N, C-alpha and C positions, 0 to 999 in steps of 0.2 A: 726247934725254936724260932730262930730266923726267918726260916720260910713262911711262920704261923704269923709274926707279926708284919711280915710284908703283905700278908692276905687279910689280916685285920686292918692294916692300915689305908691297904686300897680299897678296902669295904666301907672304912670310914669316910674316905673321901668321897668316895661314891655317894652315899647315904648324905653327906654334907650337901653336896653340889645338888643332889635330888631336891634337898627340903629347901634350897637357896632359889633353885628354878620354881618349885610349887609356891613359894610366897610372894616372890618376884621382888626378892628383897633387894638385889642390885643391879634393877632394870629401870630405866628411865620410865618415867609416866607417859601413858600414851596420850596425844594430843590430836584432837578432832576439831576441825574447823564446824562450828555448828550456828545458828541463830540463834540470837537473846529469844527468850520466853516474850510471847507477843503482850505490850505494854511494859514491860521492865527495860529500863533505862541503860544502858551499857555506861559503865563507869567513864565518867568525863573527867576533864581538864579543868573546868568550868571551876572547880573550888579552888584550883593550884594558880590562877591567872588574877595577877593584880586589878582592882578597879581600874585603873588607870588603862591597862592594857583592855581591857572589856570595853572602855571607853573608844578607844583605838580599833577596835573591831567594828564596833557598832558604827563607826563614823565612816570607815571604809565600806561597810554595807550599806550604808545610804548613798554614798557617794557611787557606787555599782546601779544601785537602782536607780538614781538620775541619771546614769550613762545608758542604760536600760529604754528608760522613756526617750533619751535624745534619739537612739538608733532606732528605735522603733519609730518615730515620727519621721525620720529619713526613710524610713522601708526597707532597713537592712538588717532587723532582726527578729525572727521568727524563733521560738522554742519550741520542743516535742515536750518539754519536762516543767513543771512549776517551779517556783525558786528561782534563785540567782545562779547563772551560769557564766563564772567568771572567766572561764576560757574563751567562751564566745566573746563575752565582753571586751576583754582586752583583746581581743583579735579584729576588732572593728566590724565586719560583716560577719554575721552568722544568722545561719536560718536551717539549724538543725532538723526541721521539721521537713523542708522539701528534700533534706537529704536522706531522710527517713525513709521516706514517701518513694524518691525515686532508686536510689542505689542500697538501700540498706546499711549505709555506713554515717556513723556518728562519730562526733568527739568522746573522749575518754569522760568528760564531765557527763555528757548526756547517757554514755555508755551505762554509768554508774547509778544516776539516777533512774533510768530506766529497770535495772535490775531493782533499786531500792524501792520500787513502786510509787516512783513520782511524776507517770505521765499523766500528760493532759488528757483532759476526758474524752476527746476525739482520736487521742492516740491509744487510750488503753483498750477500748473496745476493739480494737485491731490486734491489740499482744495476745500471745499466748505461747506455750514451751512446745519443744520437740521431743521426740524421745530419750535424747541425750541431755533434756532439760535444759536447753539454752534457747534463751528469749528470740520469738521470732516476731514479726510484723508481717503481717498479711502472709503467711506461711512460711517466710523467708528467714533464715537466721539473719539475725541484726551483729555487725561487725563494727570495730572502730577503725578509724580512717587509714588508709596506709600510712605507713611512714614519711613517704615524700610528703605528704598532704599534711602531715603533723609538722614537719620543719618548716615547711611554706608558711603554715598559721603562725608557729614559734617565731618564724623571722619577721614577720607582718607585726605581730604582739611587741616585739623588739624595736620595731621602727616605730611605732606609736607611742610605746611607752617610756623610751628611751633606754631600757634594760641593755645591760651587756651580757648577752647569751653567748655562747661559745659555739655557735652554729656553723661557724667555717671548719672546725675541727671535725665536726660529726658531719660535716656534708651537706648544711642546710642551705636552703636556697637565701641568698642575701637581698635584702630591699633596703635599699638608701633611707636613713632617718630624713625626715622633713627638714630638720636644720641644714644636712648636708645639702640637700636639694636646693634651699632657697639660696646658699651662698654660692652655687656654680651657674 
């Protein structure tokens, strides 16, 4: 009798485990990175932002647009993408078009914009995908700037904006702030 109970109990456990496995009752849901359907807006935080915050963001965008115009007048800004590139603007001198054409390396914001389909018309005609689905320009894979250049650009940005960035701890190149230079 004891042997029968053990066999039936084992059979019941195996059956129960099989049923759980088939129904995925205890399995986590599968997660897949997928594009949104064309024309479908992703859920956004706009409804969650106060009118005051939205107004401040709009004011910042207007200030960045004015900064782009000033940089263009000085001949130190040219972008390979449409829209505002805050990384380039706050770095002072920015020419992602030249970098894309010469070394196929761009800043992270340009990289993201290119993948999002926001290339300027002159750049868009030279973009394609390689067999691994990486974005290419003139047949060469587009990459993000090397870490050393990113650190340098962040240090220049900190010098211009007065931001306190922990660049020394991460090995970044330090650039003296303009206020410090005038005091010396």
